[in-house]
N, C-alpha and C positions, 0 to 999 in steps of 0.2 A: 456453454464458456470455455474460450481456451485461453492459457496463460502464458504469457512468454517471458522470460526473465534478461533484464538486460545483464552485462557485465556488472556495472555499480550495482545493480541489486544483489546480484551473488555474492559480491566481494562482502558487500557492509552485511547481509545475512550472515554468511560466514563468521562473523566478528561478532554476532552478539551471544548473550548467554543462552542455554540451553532453554531457558524460562519463556525468555524473548522469542527465540525461535518459535517455541511451541505457542505463544499469542497470536507471534504473525501466522504461522501457517492453520488454527483456528479462523483467524480473523478471514484468511484468503477462500476457507471453504464457505462460510458465513456469507463474504460478498460471492459468490458461486451460487448459494442456494437463496438466497436472500440480500439483494444488494441494497435496498432499501430499510434494512434491521437498523434501530436505533443507536447499538453500541459500536458501529463502522464509524456512528459520522462522518459520513463523507460530505467533503464539500469542495465544490469545483472552484480551482485556482481563478481568480481574477483574473478576466481578459483571455482565456484559453477554455476552447469551445471542446476537447476533450480529456482535458488533464484535471484530476481527481484526488484528493488527499483524504485518505482513511486512518482511524486508530486501530491499533491492535491492541495497547495496554496504555494503562496511564501515561506510561512515559515514551512507548513507540509507535511512531506513524510511518505511514507508507503512502507514495506517489504513485497513481498511475495513469496511463492512457486508456481514456475505453473507447474504443471505436467498433460497432454492433457487436457482437458474438467475440469479440478479440480484446482483451485486456492485458496492456504491456506492463509490467510493473516495473519501475523506473529505480526509485530513491527507498531506503527503508532506514528508520535510525531514531533520535530523538526529535522534538519538533523543530527544534531550529535547525538543526541538518535536514531536515527535509522540505521544511520552507524555504530555507536558502534557494536550494536548488529542486525544486519541484520539477 
């Protein structure tokens, strides 16, 4: 599986605490190994064929576009931040 990070994802990831960064990195590793893992709580964004939102921790979410074996990391942050701009 190939990951592409958008500039928005990079900027928002850099603003996270070290603990949250670690949680996101672990969630992305898990996504690569087992996308159906229950702890990720992946949800398809309504009306979007390839857009998904997942959970990295209790408070941190991430948004991706998933097409074939390529996952584009779009947004990372709080629940509200990610769902406002999935």
